[in-house]
SEBAVEX-571036 format. One record per residue: y, x, z of N, C-alpha, C in turn; residue in one letter. Coordinates in nm, 2 decimals, decimal comma. Example, Ala and Ser with C-alpha at 12.3 -4.5 7.8 and 13.67 -1.06 7.14 Angstrom:
2
<r n_yy="-0,57" n_xx="1,32" n_zz="0,78" ca_yy="-0,45" ca_xx="1,23" ca_zz="0,78" c_yy="-0,33" c_xx="1,32" c_zz="0,78" resn="A"/>
<r n_yy="-0,22" n_xx="1,28" n_zz="0,71" ca_yy="-0,11" ca_xx="1,37" ca_zz="0,71" c_yy="0,00" c_xx="1,29" c_zz="0,79" resn="S"/>
END
This chain:
87
<r n_yy="-0,12" n_xx="0,08" n_zz="0,00" ca_yy="0,00" ca_xx="0,00" ca_zz="0,00" c_yy="0,12" c_xx="0,09" c_zz="0,00" resn="M"/>
<r n_yy="0,23" n_xx="0,04" n_zz="-0,06" ca_yy="0,35" ca_xx="0,11" ca_zz="-0,07" c_yy="0,44" c_xx="0,09" c_zz="0,05" resn="T"/>
<r n_yy="0,48" n_xx="0,20" n_zz="0,11" ca_yy="0,57" ca_xx="0,19" ca_zz="0,23" c_yy="0,71" c_xx="0,22" c_zz="0,18" resn="L"/>
<r n_yy="0,81" n_xx="0,15" n_zz="0,24" ca_yy="0,95" ca_xx="0,18" ca_zz="0,20" c_yy="1,04" c_xx="0,13" c_zz="0,31" resn="A"/>
<r n_yy="1,15" n_xx="0,21" n_zz="0,34" ca_yy="1,25" ca_xx="0,16" ca_zz="0,43" c_yy="1,30" c_xx="0,03" c_zz="0,37" resn="K"/>
<r n_yy="1,33" n_xx="-0,07" n_zz="0,45" ca_yy="1,38" ca_xx="-0,20" ca_zz="0,41" c_yy="1,52" c_xx="-0,19" c_zz="0,37" resn="A"/>
<r n_yy="1,55" n_xx="-0,16" n_zz="0,24" ca_yy="1,68" ca_xx="-0,15" ca_zz="0,19" c_yy="1,77" c_xx="-0,27" c_zz="0,22" resn="A"/>
<r n_yy="1,89" n_xx="-0,24" n_zz="0,26" ca_yy="1,99" ca_xx="-0,34" ca_zz="0,30" c_yy="1,97" c_xx="-0,40" c_zz="0,43" resn="G"/>
<r n_yy="1,87" n_xx="-0,36" n_zz="0,51" ca_yy="1,84" ca_xx="-0,42" ca_zz="0,64" c_yy="1,88" c_xx="-0,33" c_zz="0,76" resn="Q"/>
<r n_yy="1,93" n_xx="-0,21" n_zz="0,73" ca_yy="1,97" ca_xx="-0,12" ca_zz="0,83" c_yy="2,08" c_xx="-0,03" c_zz="0,78" resn="F"/>
<r n_yy="2,14" n_xx="0,04" n_zz="0,88" ca_yy="2,23" ca_xx="0,15" ca_zz="0,85" c_yy="2,18" c_xx="0,26" c_zz="0,94" resn="T"/>
<r n_yy="2,21" n_xx="0,39" n_zz="0,90" ca_yy="2,16" ca_xx="0,50" ca_zz="0,98" c_yy="2,26" c_xx="0,61" c_zz="0,98" resn="E"/>
<r n_yy="2,26" n_xx="0,69" n_zz="1,08" ca_yy="2,35" ca_xx="0,81" ca_zz="1,09" c_yy="2,27" c_xx="0,92" c_zz="1,16" resn="A"/>
<r n_yy="2,29" n_xx="1,04" n_zz="1,11" ca_yy="2,22" ca_xx="1,16" ca_zz="1,17" c_yy="2,32" c_xx="1,23" c_zz="1,26" resn="T"/>
<r n_yy="2,28" n_xx="1,25" n_zz="1,39" ca_yy="2,37" ca_xx="1,32" ca_zz="1,48" c_yy="2,28" c_xx="1,44" c_zz="1,54" resn="I"/>
<r n_yy="2,31" n_xx="1,56" n_zz="1,50" ca_yy="2,23" ca_xx="1,67" ca_zz="1,54" c_yy="2,09" c_xx="1,65" c_zz="1,50" resn="D"/>
<r n_yy="2,00" n_xx="1,65" n_zz="1,60" ca_yy="1,85" ca_xx="1,63" ca_zz="1,58" c_yy="1,81" c_xx="1,49" c_zz="1,60" resn="E"/>
<r n_yy="1,90" n_xx="1,39" n_zz="1,59" ca_yy="1,87" ca_xx="1,25" ca_zz="1,62" c_yy="1,91" c_xx="1,17" c_zz="1,50" resn="E"/>
<r n_yy="1,83" n_xx="1,07" n_zz="1,46" ca_yy="1,87" ca_xx="0,97" ca_zz="1,37" c_yy="1,89" c_xx="0,84" c_zz="1,44" resn="V"/>
<r n_yy="2,01" n_xx="0,78" n_zz="1,43" ca_yy="2,03" ca_xx="0,65" ca_zz="1,49" c_yy="2,03" c_xx="0,54" c_zz="1,38" resn="V"/>
<r n_yy="1,94" n_xx="0,45" n_zz="1,40" ca_yy="1,92" ca_xx="0,34" ca_zz="1,30" c_yy="1,96" c_xx="0,21" c_zz="1,37" resn="V"/>
<r n_yy="2,04" n_xx="0,13" n_zz="1,29" ca_yy="2,08" ca_xx="0,00" ca_zz="1,34" c_yy="2,03" c_xx="-0,11" c_zz="1,25" resn="M"/>
<r n_yy="1,96" n_xx="-0,20" n_zz="1,31" ca_yy="1,91" ca_xx="-0,32" ca_zz="1,23" c_yy="2,03" c_xx="-0,41" c_zz="1,21" resn="S"/>
<r n_yy="2,06" n_xx="-0,44" n_zz="1,08" ca_yy="2,17" ca_xx="-0,53" ca_zz="1,05" c_yy="2,14" c_xx="-0,67" c_zz="1,09" resn="L"/>
<r n_yy="2,01" n_xx="-0,71" n_zz="1,09" ca_yy="1,97" ca_xx="-0,85" ca_zz="1,12" c_yy="1,99" c_xx="-0,87" c_zz="1,27" resn="A"/>
<r n_yy="1,95" n_xx="-0,78" n_zz="1,36" ca_yy="1,95" ca_xx="-0,80" ca_zz="1,50" c_yy="2,06" c_xx="-0,73" c_zz="1,58" resn="S"/>
<r n_yy="2,11" n_xx="-0,62" n_zz="1,52" ca_yy="2,21" ca_xx="-0,54" ca_zz="1,58" c_yy="2,15" c_xx="-0,44" c_zz="1,68" resn="G"/>
<r n_yy="2,02" n_xx="-0,44" n_zz="1,68" ca_yy="1,95" ca_xx="-0,34" ca_zz="1,77" c_yy="1,96" c_xx="-0,20" c_zz="1,72" resn="D"/>
<r n_yy="1,98" n_xx="-0,10" n_zz="1,81" ca_yy="1,99" ca_xx="0,04" ca_zz="1,77" c_yy="1,86" c_xx="0,10" c_zz="1,81" resn="F"/>
<r n_yy="1,82" n_xx="0,20" n_zz="1,73" ca_yy="1,70" ca_xx="0,28" ca_zz="1,75" c_yy="1,74" c_xx="0,43" c_zz="1,74" resn="F"/>
<r n_yy="1,71" n_xx="0,50" n_zz="1,85" ca_yy="1,73" ca_xx="0,64" ca_zz="1,85" c_yy="1,60" c_xx="0,72" c_zz="1,82" resn="S"/>
<r n_yy="1,60" n_xx="0,79" n_zz="1,71" ca_yy="1,48" ca_xx="0,85" ca_zz="1,66" c_yy="1,49" c_xx="1,00" c_zz="1,67" resn="L"/>
<r n_yy="1,41" n_xx="1,06" n_zz="1,76" ca_yy="1,40" ca_xx="1,20" ca_zz="1,78" c_yy="1,26" c_xx="1,25" c_zz="1,76" resn="T"/>
<r n_yy="1,23" n_xx="1,38" n_zz="1,75" ca_yy="1,10" ca_xx="1,43" ca_zz="1,75" c_yy="1,02" c_xx="1,37" c_zz="1,63" resn="G"/>
<r n_yy="0,90" n_xx="1,33" n_zz="1,67" ca_yy="0,80" ca_xx="1,28" ca_zz="1,56" c_yy="0,86" c_xx="1,15" c_zz="1,50" resn="T"/>
<r n_yy="0,92" n_xx="1,07" n_zz="1,58" ca_yy="0,98" ca_xx="0,94" ca_zz="1,52" c_yy="1,08" c_xx="0,98" c_zz="1,41" resn="A"/>
<r n_yy="1,17" n_xx="1,08" n_zz="1,44" ca_yy="1,27" ca_xx="1,12" ca_zz="1,34" c_yy="1,20" c_xx="1,17" c_zz="1,21" resn="R"/>
<r n_yy="1,09" n_xx="1,26" n_zz="1,23" ca_yy="1,02" ca_xx="1,31" ca_zz="1,12" c_yy="0,96" c_xx="1,21" c_zz="1,03" resn="S"/>
<r n_yy="0,90" n_xx="1,11" n_zz="1,10" ca_yy="0,83" ca_xx="1,00" ca_zz="1,03" c_yy="0,94" c_xx="0,92" c_zz="0,94" resn="I"/>
<r n_yy="1,05" n_xx="0,89" n_zz="1,01" ca_yy="1,16" ca_xx="0,81" ca_zz="0,94" c_yy="1,21" c_xx="0,89" c_zz="0,82" resn="W"/>
<r n_yy="1,23" n_xx="1,02" n_zz="0,84" ca_yy="1,29" ca_xx="1,10" ca_zz="0,72" c_yy="1,18" c_xx="1,12" c_zz="0,61" resn="L"/>
<r n_yy="1,06" n_xx="1,13" n_zz="0,65" ca_yy="0,95" ca_xx="1,15" ca_zz="0,55" c_yy="0,93" c_xx="1,02" c_zz="0,47" resn="A"/>
<r n_yy="0,97" n_xx="0,91" n_zz="0,52" ca_yy="0,96" ca_xx="0,78" ca_zz="0,44" c_yy="1,05" c_xx="0,79" c_zz="0,32" resn="L"/>
<r n_yy="1,15" n_xx="0,88" n_zz="0,31" ca_yy="1,23" ca_xx="0,89" ca_zz="0,19" c_yy="1,16" c_xx="0,95" c_zz="0,08" resn="D"/>
<r n_yy="1,06" n_xx="1,04" n_zz="0,11" ca_yy="0,98" ca_xx="1,11" ca_zz="0,01" c_yy="0,84" c_xx="1,06" c_zz="-0,01" resn="A"/>
<r n_yy="0,78" n_xx="0,99" n_zz="0,09" ca_yy="0,65" ca_xx="0,94" ca_zz="0,08" c_yy="0,64" c_xx="0,79" c_zz="0,07" resn="Q"/>
<r n_yy="0,56" n_xx="0,74" n_zz="-0,02" ca_yy="0,55" ca_xx="0,59" ca_zz="-0,03" c_yy="0,42" c_xx="0,53" c_zz="0,01" resn="N"/>
<r n_yy="0,33" n_xx="0,61" n_zz="0,06" ca_yy="0,21" ca_xx="0,55" ca_zz="0,11" c_yy="0,16" c_xx="0,62" c_zz="0,24" resn="D"/>
<r n_yy="0,08" n_xx="0,56" n_zz="0,31" ca_yy="0,04" ca_xx="0,61" ca_zz="0,45" c_yy="-0,03" c_xx="0,74" c_zz="0,44" resn="R"/>
<r n_yy="-0,12" n_xx="0,76" n_zz="0,34" ca_yy="-0,19" ca_xx="0,89" ca_zz="0,33" c_yy="-0,10" c_xx="1,00" c_zz="0,30" resn="A"/>
<r n_yy="0,00" n_xx="0,98" n_zz="0,21" ca_yy="0,10" ca_xx="1,09" ca_zz="0,17" c_yy="0,19" c_xx="1,12" c_zz="0,29" resn="G"/>
<r n_yy="0,23" n_xx="1,01" n_zz="0,36" ca_yy="0,31" ca_xx="1,03" ca_zz="0,48" c_yy="0,24" c_xx="1,11" c_zz="0,59" resn="L"/>
<r n_yy="0,11" n_xx="1,08" n_zz="0,61" ca_yy="0,04" ca_xx="1,15" ca_zz="0,72" c_yy="0,01" c_xx="1,29" c_zz="0,67" resn="I"/>
<r n_yy="-0,02" n_xx="1,32" n_zz="0,55" ca_yy="-0,05" ca_xx="1,45" ca_zz="0,50" c_yy="0,08" c_xx="1,54" c_zz="0,51" resn="A"/>
<r n_yy="0,20" n_xx="1,48" n_zz="0,48" ca_yy="0,32" ca_xx="1,56" ca_zz="0,49" c_yy="0,35" c_xx="1,59" c_zz="0,63" resn="A"/>
<r n_yy="0,33" n_xx="1,50" n_zz="0,72" ca_yy="0,36" ca_xx="1,52" ca_zz="0,86" c_yy="0,26" c_xx="1,62" c_zz="0,92" resn="L"/>
<r n_yy="0,14" n_xx="1,61" n_zz="0,88" ca_yy="0,03" ca_xx="1,70" ca_zz="0,93" c_yy="0,07" c_xx="1,85" c_zz="0,89" resn="A"/>
<r n_yy="0,11" n_xx="1,86" n_zz="0,77" ca_yy="0,15" ca_xx="1,99" ca_zz="0,72" c_yy="0,28" c_xx="2,04" c_zz="0,80" resn="A"/>
<r n_yy="0,37" n_xx="1,95" n_zz="0,82" ca_yy="0,50" ca_xx="1,99" ca_zz="0,89" c_yy="0,47" c_xx="2,04" c_zz="1,03" resn="E"/>
<r n_yy="0,38" n_xx="1,97" n_zz="1,10" ca_yy="0,35" ca_xx="2,00" ca_zz="1,24" c_yy="0,23" c_xx="2,09" c_zz="1,26" resn="Y"/>
<r n_yy="0,16" n_xx="2,13" n_zz="1,15" ca_yy="0,04" ca_xx="2,21" ca_zz="1,16" c_yy="-0,08" c_xx="2,16" c_zz="1,23" resn="G"/>
<r n_yy="-0,10" n_xx="2,03" n_zz="1,22" ca_yy="-0,21" ca_xx="1,96" ca_zz="1,29" c_yy="-0,30" c_xx="1,89" c_zz="1,18" resn="V"/>
<r n_yy="-0,41" n_xx="1,85" n_zz="1,23" ca_yy="-0,50" ca_xx="1,77" ca_zz="1,15" c_yy="-0,44" c_xx="1,63" c_zz="1,12" resn="E"/>
<r n_yy="-0,46" n_xx="1,58" n_zz="1,00" ca_yy="-0,41" ca_xx="1,44" ca_zz="0,97" c_yy="-0,46" c_xx="1,34" c_zz="1,07" resn="P"/>
<r n_yy="-0,58" n_xx="1,34" n_zz="1,12" ca_yy="-0,63" ca_xx="1,24" ca_zz="1,21" c_yy="-0,54" c_xx="1,25" c_zz="1,34" resn="S"/>
<r n_yy="-0,50" n_xx="1,36" n_zz="1,38" ca_yy="-0,41" ca_xx="1,37" ca_zz="1,50" c_yy="-0,28" c_xx="1,31" c_zz="1,48" resn="A"/>
<r n_yy="-0,22" n_xx="1,33" n_zz="1,37" ca_yy="-0,08" ca_xx="1,27" ca_zz="1,35" c_yy="-0,09" c_xx="1,12" c_zz="1,32" resn="I"/>
<r n_yy="-0,20" n_xx="1,08" n_zz="1,27" ca_yy="-0,22" ca_xx="0,93" ca_zz="1,24" c_yy="-0,20" c_xx="0,85" c_zz="1,37" resn="A"/>
<r n_yy="-0,24" n_xx="0,91" n_zz="1,48" ca_yy="-0,23" ca_xx="0,84" ca_zz="1,61" c_yy="-0,08" c_xx="0,81" c_zz="1,65" resn="Q"/>
<r n_yy="0,01" n_xx="0,89" n_zz="1,60" ca_yy="0,15" ca_xx="0,87" ca_zz="1,62" c_yy="0,21" c_xx="0,78" c_zz="1,51" resn="D"/>
<r n_yy="0,17" n_xx="0,80" n_zz="1,39" ca_yy="0,23" ca_xx="0,74" ca_zz="1,27" c_yy="0,20" c_xx="0,58" c_zz="1,27" resn="V"/>
<r n_yy="0,08" n_xx="0,54" n_zz="1,29" ca_yy="0,04" ca_xx="0,40" ca_zz="1,28" c_yy="0,12" c_xx="0,31" c_zz="1,38" resn="D"/>
<r n_yy="0,12" n_xx="0,34" n_zz="1,51" ca_yy="0,20" ca_xx="0,26" ca_zz="1,60" c_yy="0,35" c_xx="0,25" c_zz="1,56" resn="P"/>
<r n_yy="0,40" n_xx="0,37" n_zz="1,52" ca_yy="0,55" ca_xx="0,37" ca_zz="1,49" c_yy="0,58" c_xx="0,29" c_zz="1,36" resn="F"/>
<r n_yy="0,49" n_xx="0,30" n_zz="1,26" ca_yy="0,51" ca_xx="0,22" ca_zz="1,14" c_yy="0,50" c_xx="0,07" c_zz="1,18" resn="L"/>
<r n_yy="0,41" n_xx="0,03" n_zz="1,26" ca_yy="0,41" ca_xx="-0,11" ca_zz="1,31" c_yy="0,54" c_xx="-0,15" c_zz="1,38" resn="A"/>
<r n_yy="0,59" n_xx="-0,06" n_zz="1,46" ca_yy="0,72" ca_xx="-0,09" ca_zz="1,53" c_yy="0,83" c_xx="-0,11" c_zz="1,43" resn="Q"/>
<r n_yy="0,84" n_xx="-0,02" n_zz="1,33" ca_yy="0,94" ca_xx="-0,03" ca_zz="1,22" c_yy="0,93" c_xx="-0,16" c_zz="1,15" resn="L"/>
<r n_yy="0,81" n_xx="-0,20" n_zz="1,11" ca_yy="0,78" ca_xx="-0,32" ca_zz="1,04" c_yy="0,82" c_xx="-0,44" c_zz="1,13" resn="A"/>
<r n_yy="0,79" n_xx="-0,44" n_zz="1,25" ca_yy="0,82" ca_xx="-0,55" ca_zz="1,34" c_yy="0,97" c_xx="-0,57" c_zz="1,36" resn="A"/>
<r n_yy="1,04" n_xx="-0,46" n_zz="1,35" ca_yy="1,19" ca_xx="-0,46" ca_zz="1,36" c_yy="1,26" c_xx="-0,50" c_zz="1,23" resn="A"/>
<r n_yy="1,18" n_xx="-0,51" n_zz="1,12" ca_yy="1,23" ca_xx="-0,55" ca_zz="0,99" c_yy="1,29" c_xx="-0,43" c_zz="0,92" resn="G"/>
<r n_yy="1,25" n_xx="-0,31" n_zz="0,96" ca_yy="1,31" ca_xx="-0,19" ca_zz="0,90" c_yy="1,22" c_xx="-0,12" c_zz="0,79" resn="L"/>
<r n_yy="1,10" n_xx="-0,17" n_zz="0,78" ca_yy="1,00" ca_xx="-0,12" ca_zz="0,69" c_yy="0,92" c_xx="-0,23" c_zz="0,61" resn="L"/>
<r n_yy="0,90" n_xx="-0,20" n_zz="0,49" ca_yy="0,82" ca_xx="-0,30" ca_zz="0,41" c_yy="0,69" c_xx="-0,23" c_zz="0,37" resn="T"/>
<r n_yy="0,59" n_xx="-0,31" n_zz="0,35" ca_yy="0,46" ca_xx="-0,26" ca_zz="0,31" c_yy="0,37" c_xx="-0,21" c_zz="0,42" resn="G"/>
<r n_yy="0,41" n_xx="-0,22" n_zz="0,54" ca_yy="0,32" ca_xx="-0,18" ca_zz="0,65" c_yy="0,23" c_xx="-0,29" c_zz="0,70" resn="A"/>
END
């Protein structure tokens, strides 16, 4: 399945090592640091779960199965907040 940030549903700003995302529908803010920041940024280049996990595993130097434990719940949170399509 194709993953994509939900265009037109958020605004974002990068401040040092943090990405702040605001949902335009709810007004909720999300502070993304560490792995969450990496996942959010990787969504710009990767459009499927396998590619996303492979890119993050390479970035962090871990096995894909280890990074999937962080990726899947976060993708579900993004989808529930209306910030991600295809999850």
